[in-house]
C-alpha positions as CSV (number, residue, x, y, z in Angstrom):
1,M,-35.3,4.5,30.8
2,E,-39.0,4.8,29.6
3,V,-41.0,2.2,30.8
4,P,-44.5,1.1,28.8
5,D,-45.8,-0.9,31.3
6,L,-45.3,1.2,34.7
7,I,-48.8,2.2,34.2
8,S,-51.0,-1.1,32.3
9,P,-53.2,0.6,29.7
10,E,-56.1,-0.5,31.1
11,V,-55.3,1.1,34.5
12,W,-54.1,4.8,32.0
13,E,-57.6,4.5,30.7
14,M,-59.2,4.4,33.3
15,A,-57.3,7.5,35.2
16,K,-57.9,9.7,32.1
17,Q,-61.8,9.3,32.3
18,A,-61.9,10.0,36.2
19,F,-59.8,12.6,35.8
20,D,-62.3,14.1,33.0
21,Q,-65.1,13.5,35.8
22,K,-63.1,15.7,38.3
23,Q,-62.7,12.2,40.3
24,Y,-59.1,13.4,41.9
25,Y,-59.4,10.9,44.6
26,V,-57.3,7.8,44.1
27,A,-57.7,4.4,46.3
28,Y,-55.2,2.1,45.7
29,N,-54.0,-1.5,47.4
30,N,-50.5,-1.8,48.7
31,T,-48.7,0.2,45.9
32,L,-48.9,2.3,42.5
33,L,-46.5,0.5,41.4
34,F,-47.6,-1.4,38.9
35,V,-51.2,-1.2,40.1
36,H,-53.9,-3.9,38.5
37,P,-57.1,-2.3,37.3
38,D,-58.7,-3.8,40.5
39,D,-56.6,-2.6,43.0
40,I,-57.6,0.8,42.2
41,R,-60.5,3.1,42.2
42,F,-61.0,6.8,42.0
43,F,-63.7,8.9,43.7
44,N,-65.1,13.0,43.9
45,N,-64.3,13.7,47.5
46,M,-62.1,12.1,50.5
47,E,-64.9,10.9,52.6
48,D,-66.4,7.9,49.7
49,A,-62.4,7.2,49.3
50,A,-62.0,6.9,52.7
51,D,-64.7,4.9,53.5
52,F,-64.3,2.4,50.8
53,S,-60.8,2.3,51.9
54,S,-61.2,1.5,55.3
55,G,-64.0,-1.3,54.4
56,N,-61.7,-3.2,52.1
57,V,-58.9,-3.6,54.4
58,G,-57.6,-7.5,54.7
59,D,-54.7,-9.8,55.6
60,Y,-53.4,-8.8,52.0
61,D,-55.1,-5.6,51.6
62,A,-53.7,-2.6,52.3
63,W,-56.2,0.4,50.3
64,N,-54.6,3.7,50.5
65,V,-55.8,7.3,49.3
66,L,-53.9,10.0,47.8
67,R,-55.3,12.9,45.8
68,F,-54.2,14.2,42.5
69,T,-55.1,18.0,40.8
70,S,-54.3,16.1,37.2
71,L,-53.4,13.4,35.0
72,E,-50.1,14.7,34.6
73,Q,-49.8,14.6,38.5
74,F,-50.6,11.1,39.0
75,K,-48.0,9.9,35.8
76,T,-45.5,11.9,38.0
77,H,-46.2,10.5,41.2
78,I,-45.8,6.7,40.0
79,E,-42.5,8.0,38.4
80,G,-41.5,8.6,41.6
81,I,-41.3,5.7,43.0
82,V,-38.4,4.4,40.7
83,P,-36.5,7.4,40.1
84,G,-34.5,7.4,36.8
85,I,-37.6,5.9,35.2
86,V,-40.4,7.4,32.6
87,F,-43.8,6.2,31.9
88,D,-44.0,6.8,28.0
89,P,-48.0,6.1,26.9
90,V,-47.1,6.2,23.4
91,A,-45.3,3.4,23.8
92,I,-48.4,1.2,24.9
93,A,-49.7,0.6,21.3
94,A,-46.6,-0.2,19.5
95,E,-44.8,-2.8,22.3
96,P,-47.5,-3.8,24.7
97,Q,-45.8,-7.1,25.6
98,Q,-42.5,-6.2,25.8
99,S,-40.7,-5.8,29.2
100,F,-37.9,-3.0,29.4
101,F,-36.7,-4.2,33.0
102,P,-33.1,-6.1,32.5
103,V,-34.1,-9.9,34.0
104,K,-31.3,-9.5,36.1
105,E,-32.0,-6.0,37.9
106,L,-35.5,-6.8,38.2
107,Q,-37.0,-10.3,38.8
108,S,-40.6,-9.1,38.0
109,K,-43.1,-6.5,38.4
110,T,-43.4,-6.7,42.1
111,T,-39.6,-6.4,42.9
112,I,-38.6,-3.2,44.7
113,I,-36.0,-1.0,44.2
114,M,-35.2,1.5,47.2
115,D,-32.4,2.0,50.0
116,I,-32.0,-1.3,51.3
117,Q,-29.5,-0.2,54.0
118,K,-31.7,2.4,55.1
119,T,-34.4,0.8,55.1
120,L,-32.8,-1.9,56.9
121,Q,-31.7,1.2,59.7
122,Q,-35.1,2.3,60.0
123,L,-36.7,-1.5,60.3
124,S,-33.9,-2.2,62.6
125,N,-34.6,0.5,64.8
126,K,-38.1,0.0,65.2
127,L,-37.6,-3.9,66.3
128,L,-35.4,-2.6,69.1
129,F,-38.0,-0.2,70.5
130,L,-40.5,-2.8,70.4
131,G,-38.3,-4.8,72.4
132,F,-37.3,-7.9,69.6
133,G,-33.6,-6.6,70.0
134,E,-31.1,-7.1,67.1
135,G,-31.4,-10.8,66.7
136,L,-33.8,-10.7,63.5
137,N,-31.5,-8.3,61.6
138,T,-29.5,-10.7,59.4
139,E,-33.0,-12.9,58.2
140,L,-34.9,-9.2,58.0
141,E,-32.1,-8.1,55.5
142,R,-31.9,-11.2,53.4
143,Q,-35.9,-11.3,53.1
144,I,-35.7,-7.7,51.7
145,K,-32.9,-8.2,49.1
146,E,-35.2,-10.7,47.9
147,G,-37.8,-8.6,46.8
148,K,-40.6,-10.0,48.6
149,P,-43.5,-8.4,48.8
150,E,-44.4,-9.3,52.0
151,F,-42.9,-11.9,54.5
152,S,-42.8,-13.1,58.5
153,L,-40.4,-13.5,60.7
154,N,-40.3,-15.5,63.5
155,A,-39.3,-14.2,67.3
156,S,-39.2,-15.8,70.8
157,T,-37.7,-14.7,74.5
158,E,-38.5,-15.1,78.1
159,F,-39.9,-12.2,80.4
160,A,-39.2,-13.2,84.3
161,G,-40.0,-16.8,83.3
162,N,-42.6,-16.1,81.1
163,K,-42.0,-17.9,77.3
164,M,-43.1,-15.6,74.9
165,E,-43.2,-15.9,70.5
166,A,-43.7,-13.6,68.0
167,V,-44.7,-13.9,64.0
168,L,-43.7,-10.0,63.1
169,N,-45.6,-9.4,60.0
170,F,-43.8,-7.2,56.7
171,K,-45.3,-5.9,54.1
172,Y,-44.5,-3.4,51.2
173,G,-46.5,-0.5,50.5
174,E,-47.0,3.3,51.1
175,K,-47.7,5.3,53.8
176,N,-47.0,8.8,54.0
177,G,-46.6,9.2,50.5
178,M,-43.1,7.0,50.7
179,E,-42.8,3.4,48.9
180,N,-40.9,1.0,51.6
181,Y,-41.3,-2.4,53.4
182,F,-43.1,-1.5,56.6
183,L,-43.4,-3.6,60.1
184,N,-47.6,-3.6,60.1
185,N,-48.6,-5.9,62.9
186,Y,-47.8,-8.7,65.2
187,V,-48.7,-11.9,67.0
188,A,-47.7,-12.5,70.3
189,T,-48.4,-16.1,72.0
190,L,-47.6,-16.7,75.8
191,A,-46.0,-19.9,75.4
192,S,-45.2,-21.2,79.1
193,N,-49.4,-20.6,79.5
194,E,-50.4,-24.1,79.1
195,N,-53.8,-22.4,77.2
196,K,-50.9,-20.4,74.7
197,P,-53.0,-17.5,74.4
198,S,-52.7,-15.3,71.6
199,Q,-53.1,-11.4,70.7
200,F,-52.5,-9.1,67.9
201,F,-51.2,-6.1,67.5
202,Y,-51.1,-3.3,65.0
203,V,-47.5,-1.1,64.7
204,N,-47.5,2.2,64.0
205,N,-45.2,4.8,63.0
206,R,-46.1,7.2,66.3
207,G,-43.8,5.4,68.9
208,Q,-46.9,4.3,70.3
209,S,-47.3,0.7,69.7
210,I,-47.2,-2.0,72.2
211,T,-43.8,-3.2,73.3
212,F,-43.0,-7.0,73.6
213,K,-42.5,-7.0,76.9
214,E,-46.2,-5.1,77.4
215,A,-47.8,-7.5,74.9
216,C,-46.4,-10.3,77.9
217,N,-47.8,-8.1,80.2
218,L,-51.2,-7.8,78.7
219,L,-51.5,-11.6,78.0
220,N,-51.3,-12.5,81.8
221,D,-54.4,-10.2,82.2
222,R,-52.9,-7.0,83.4
223,F,-53.3,-3.4,82.3
224,V,-50.8,-1.2,80.2
225,F,-51.0,2.8,80.1
226,K,-50.5,4.1,76.7
227,T,-50.6,7.2,74.9
228,L,-52.3,7.0,71.8
229,T,-53.4,9.6,68.9
230,A,-57.0,9.4,67.6
231,K,-58.1,9.8,63.9
232,T,-58.7,13.3,64.5
233,G,-55.4,13.8,65.4
234,A,-55.4,14.5,68.7
235,E,-53.6,12.4,71.6
236,Y,-55.2,10.6,74.5
237,N,-53.8,9.0,77.5
238,T,-55.9,5.2,78.0
239,W,-55.1,2.1,80.4
240,I,-55.5,-1.0,78.1
241,K,-56.6,-4.5,78.5
242,I,-57.4,-7.3,76.4
243,D,-60.8,-8.0,76.1
244,K,-61.5,-11.8,76.0
245,D,-64.9,-12.0,75.7
246,N,-64.6,-10.2,72.5
247,I,-63.4,-10.8,68.8
248,D,-62.1,-8.1,66.2
249,L,-64.0,-9.5,63.2
250,K,-61.3,-8.0,61.3
251,T,-58.0,-10.0,63.2
252,G,-59.6,-12.9,64.3
253,Y,-58.2,-12.0,67.9
254,P,-59.9,-10.5,70.7
255,K,-59.9,-6.5,70.7
256,L,-58.1,-4.4,72.9
257,H,-60.5,-2.2,75.7
258,Q,-59.3,1.0,76.5
259,Y,-60.3,2.9,79.4
260,G,-59.7,6.3,79.1
261,D,-59.5,9.6,81.5
262,R,-62.9,9.6,82.4
263,L,-62.7,6.4,84.6
264,G,-60.9,9.0,86.9
265,F,-58.1,6.4,88.1
266,D,-54.9,8.1,89.2
267,L,-52.0,6.2,89.5
268,K,-49.9,8.1,91.8
269,E,-52.8,8.7,94.4
270,A,-53.3,4.7,94.7
271,V,-50.0,3.8,95.4
272,N,-49.5,6.7,98.1
273,R,-53.1,5.5,99.8
274,L,-50.7,2.9,101.6
275,P,-47.5,3.3,103.0
276,F,-44.9,2.0,101.3
277,K,-41.2,2.1,102.2
278,F,-39.6,4.8,100.0
279,L,-42.2,5.7,97.8
280,Q,-43.6,9.1,99.0
281,Y,-41.4,11.1,96.9
282,G,-38.3,11.2,94.6
283,P,-37.2,8.7,92.1
284,E,-38.2,5.2,93.5
285,L,-41.8,6.6,93.2
286,N,-41.3,7.4,89.6
287,S,-39.8,4.1,88.9
288,V,-42.4,1.9,90.7
289,L,-45.3,4.0,88.2
290,K,-43.4,3.9,84.9
291,S,-43.2,0.0,86.0
292,L,-46.6,0.0,86.7
293,E,-47.6,1.8,83.4
294,K,-45.8,-0.7,81.5
295,G,-48.1,-3.7,82.9
296,N,-45.5,-4.9,85.5
297,R,-46.3,-6.2,88.7
298,A,-43.6,-4.1,90.7
299,Q,-41.8,-5.8,93.5
300,V,-42.4,-3.1,97.1
301,V,-42.3,-3.0,100.9
302,L,-45.2,-2.2,102.6
303,L,-44.8,-0.9,105.9
304,H,-46.5,-2.3,108.9
305,E,-46.5,-1.0,112.8
306,K,-43.8,-3.3,113.7
307,D,-42.3,-5.1,110.4
308,E,-41.8,-4.9,106.6
309,Q,-43.4,-6.9,103.9
310,K,-42.3,-7.5,100.7
311,V,-45.4,-7.2,98.1
312,F,-46.3,-7.2,94.6
313,I,-48.1,-4.6,93.1
314,E,-50.0,-4.2,90.0
315,A,-52.6,-1.2,88.3
316,N,-56.3,-2.1,88.2
317,P,-57.7,1.2,87.1
318,P,-61.5,-0.3,86.9
319,S,-61.5,-0.2,90.6
320,L,-59.5,2.6,91.1
321,T,-56.8,1.1,93.0
322,L,-54.4,-1.7,92.6
323,N,-53.7,-5.2,92.8
324,M,-51.3,-6.5,95.8
325,Y,-49.9,-10.1,95.8
326,D,-47.4,-11.7,98.2
327,M,-44.0,-13.1,97.0
328,D,-45.5,-16.5,96.5
329,G,-47.9,-15.0,93.9
330,K,-51.1,-14.9,96.6
331,K,-53.5,-12.1,96.2
332,L,-53.9,-10.1,99.5
333,D,-56.8,-8.4,100.4
334,Y,-56.4,-4.5,99.7
335,P,-56.9,-2.5,103.0
336,A,-60.3,-0.8,101.8
337,Q,-61.0,1.2,105.1
338,K,-57.8,3.1,104.5
339,V,-58.8,4.3,101.3
340,E,-62.1,4.8,102.0
341,L,-61.8,7.2,104.8
342,K,-58.7,9.1,103.1
343,Y,-60.3,9.3,99.8
344,A,-64.3,9.3,100.0
345,K,-66.1,12.2,97.8
346,E,-68.6,14.4,99.1
347,E,-72.1,12.9,99.7
348,E,-70.3,9.7,98.1
349,V,-68.5,6.5,99.8
350,A,-67.5,3.6,98.1
351,V,-69.0,0.2,99.2
352,E,-66.5,-3.0,98.0
353,E,-68.5,-5.8,98.7
354,N,-65.3,-8.4,98.7
355,Q,-63.2,-5.9,100.5
356,S,-65.0,-3.3,103.2
357,R,-65.2,-3.9,106.6
358,Y,-67.6,-2.2,107.3
359,N,-71.5,-2.8,107.6
360,K,-73.1,-1.3,104.6
361,K,-76.0,1.0,106.8
362,D,-72.9,2.2,108.9
363,L,-71.0,3.6,105.6
364,L,-74.8,4.9,104.4
365,A,-75.2,6.9,108.0
366,K,-71.8,8.5,107.4
367,K,-73.0,9.9,104.2
368,R,-75.7,12.2,106.3
369,E,-73.0,14.0,108.5
370,P,-71.3,17.7,107.8
371,N,-68.3,17.3,105.7
372,N,-66.3,19.5,108.0
373,L,-63.5,20.0,105.6
374,I,-65.9,21.7,103.1
375,E,-67.2,23.4,105.7
376,K,-64.1,25.4,106.4
377,K,-64.8,29.0,105.7
378,S,-68.3,29.3,106.7
379,N,-66.9,27.7,110.5
380,A,-64.0,29.5,110.7
381,K,-65.4,32.0,113.4
382,R,-67.6,29.4,115.5
383,G,-64.6,27.7,117.0
384,P,-62.2,24.9,115.7
385,R,-63.4,22.2,113.2
386,K,-64.7,18.8,114.1
387,K,-62.6,16.3,113.3
388,I,-63.3,13.2,110.9
389,Q,-63.5,9.9,113.0
């Protein structure tokens, strides 16, 4: 089927002039299908195109960049968005107002033609991965079949007494050369909190997005561990927490602060600092570590000299330690003495103002004592090394 208005006369002329001037990098808003002249730009290099696209992101704008080597390639790419349809620029002058789409097949130029079942399967899997279950699938299918350029779905659930609500935002567009519906982001709200805090979360296709349960933990002022991908393509590990004091101007919600590897926090080491029952090694330890990385409060058993105590623990990366609570949620004092003696570094003793039972002068005095562990080799022939008091 030949379609003269697949590319508008204005856009076609813009493309011809741009490619004549070797402007092969095309920035476009949302989709090239029936693209409006205001939603397409041509550039000489990728840097300028990328800068323009990143600087024009909004609630209804999502600019992408593609490179074409010729006007014919540009035309072929757009024809490929709707298989079986051919653009004939010659027909533009003859019948510029005529529409070749049957009304029953396409309601408007923004109607989407796609494999609906495949799209539903992909989005359903993503909802399942993010922790939204299968309850949204029926409404999701209805919205997609209506062919709306964008729509939102509402979700709600409860995690350990925390009532959560979310608004999921879907939009039709192009990513990685593929035209389809995508779940771009969602806004989660901790409805059971009297202040009803909310947070905006982007969704990506790398399996690195914040899940609904993790969103709940973040809104409860806890940390979540994620492996993310930098703009360079390199993966890195980081702990994430909502930064309530800094607002992201693009989203209108607080920023997500990252605490990377340079922080020096070792979760396994922090857990092993205390005598937790069954957590020295094995599957029990791995299970607790994974739970803490997701931002959960994990229930463990703390061993005392003569008895045991059930407690909750959660990760606290900036302090390089754990937060501990009793079964009623009351915060317990962390035993700083044990941590300092076991993990103090050479020439350095950590002083916790609210937790330490030592006098600061005494601690500083200990720094001048020789580190017998480091001098082990040099003292080996002089006799047995001293024990650290």
